[in-house]
VOGU-3710 file (C-alpha; in Angstrom, 3 decimals, decimal comma):
1> mknvdnksni> -132,818/109,511/-37,559  -135,941/107,339/-38,436  -139,254/107,812/-36,661  -140,413/104,586/-35,145  -143,763/105,556/-33,678  -145,533/108,782/-34,417  -147,541/108,620/-30,971  -144,423/108,447/-28,699  -142,039/110,225/-30,909  -139,450/107,538/-30,582
11> viketpdgsy> -136,750/107,772/-33,312  -133,727/105,382/-34,156  -130,536/107,176/-34,084  -127,038/106,161/-35,344  -124,577/106,806/-32,724  -120,798/107,590/-33,304  -119,635/103,958/-32,958  -122,023/103,052/-35,817  -124,509/101,362/-33,618  -128,110/102,441/-32,987
21> tfqlpdlnet> -130,206/103,453/-30,011  -133,799/104,536/-29,536  -134,259/108,225/-28,722  -136,939/110,115/-27,101  -136,275/113,681/-28,525  -138,904/115,393/-26,346  -137,260/114,100/-23,179  -133,626/114,153/-24,743  -133,381/110,672/-23,349  -131,695/107,583/-25,386
31> yhsingakte> -131,678/103,879/-24,648  -128,164/103,341/-24,795  -125,146/105,790/-24,292  -125,144/108,672/-26,854  -121,769/107,319/-27,694  -123,153/103,966/-28,698  -124,267/100,640/-27,553  -120,848/99,102/-28,364  -118,933/101,862/-26,576  -121,191/101,481/-23,658
41> sqyvyidqgi> -121,005/97,649/-23,266  -117,155/97,777/-24,035  -116,621/100,234/-21,066  -119,231/98,855/-18,586  -119,103/94,975/-19,325  -115,594/94,465/-20,471  -113,338/97,303/-19,478  -114,808/97,679/-16,030  -115,978/94,169/-15,454  -114,442/91,092/-17,069
51> skcnsdpicv> -111,014/92,424/-17,612  -110,724/92,963/-14,046  -111,422/89,487/-13,169  -108,372/87,417/-12,252  -110,004/83,982/-11,923  -109,242/81,213/-14,226  -111,585/80,328/-15,956  -113,854/83,613/-15,667  -117,461/82,601/-15,218  -120,067/84,975/-16,435
61> femgygsgln> -123,848/84,792/-16,073  -125,980/87,301/-18,044  -129,525/87,585/-17,330  -131,536/89,303/-20,210  -129,370/88,270/-23,117  -130,724/90,934/-25,275  -129,180/91,453/-28,766  -125,941/89,255/-27,708  -123,673/92,317/-27,841  -122,040/91,415/-24,357
71> afltwkfavt> -121,625/87,831/-25,443  -119,980/88,982/-28,569  -117,605/91,399/-26,762  -116,798/88,701/-24,108  -115,854/86,253/-26,966  -113,696/88,950/-28,564  -111,936/89,600/-25,351  -111,388/85,836/-24,594  -109,837/85,390/-27,953  -107,733/88,541/-27,821
81> yqkkilytgk> -106,173/87,848/-24,296  -106,304/83,948/-24,402  -108,754/83,727/-21,482  -111,066/80,779/-20,772  -114,463/82,205/-20,149  -117,413/80,119/-19,117  -120,547/82,099/-20,305  -124,181/81,490/-19,631  -126,801/83,766/-21,000  -130,452/83,446/-19,929
91> ta> -133,215/85,299/-21,739  -135,990/86,724/-19,637
//
């Protein structure tokens, strides 16, 4: 763990999937799942979202593009399953 800010006691913690998250140890709170950002996005965005969509093409609009992890996982899904996906990401 790496301390980011001594005032708020925020640390950067490596998670089991190799990604990182911010943690507030005093509150036992993390920004992403304790299993990791990649695992969280894969489950929520792909497994419970895009993979259940039957339209062709699949149209996705993401507000708050962030790190681009959801876009990357969407691309990976499209290539793996030969799906056409029209993806629009908008930064806040």
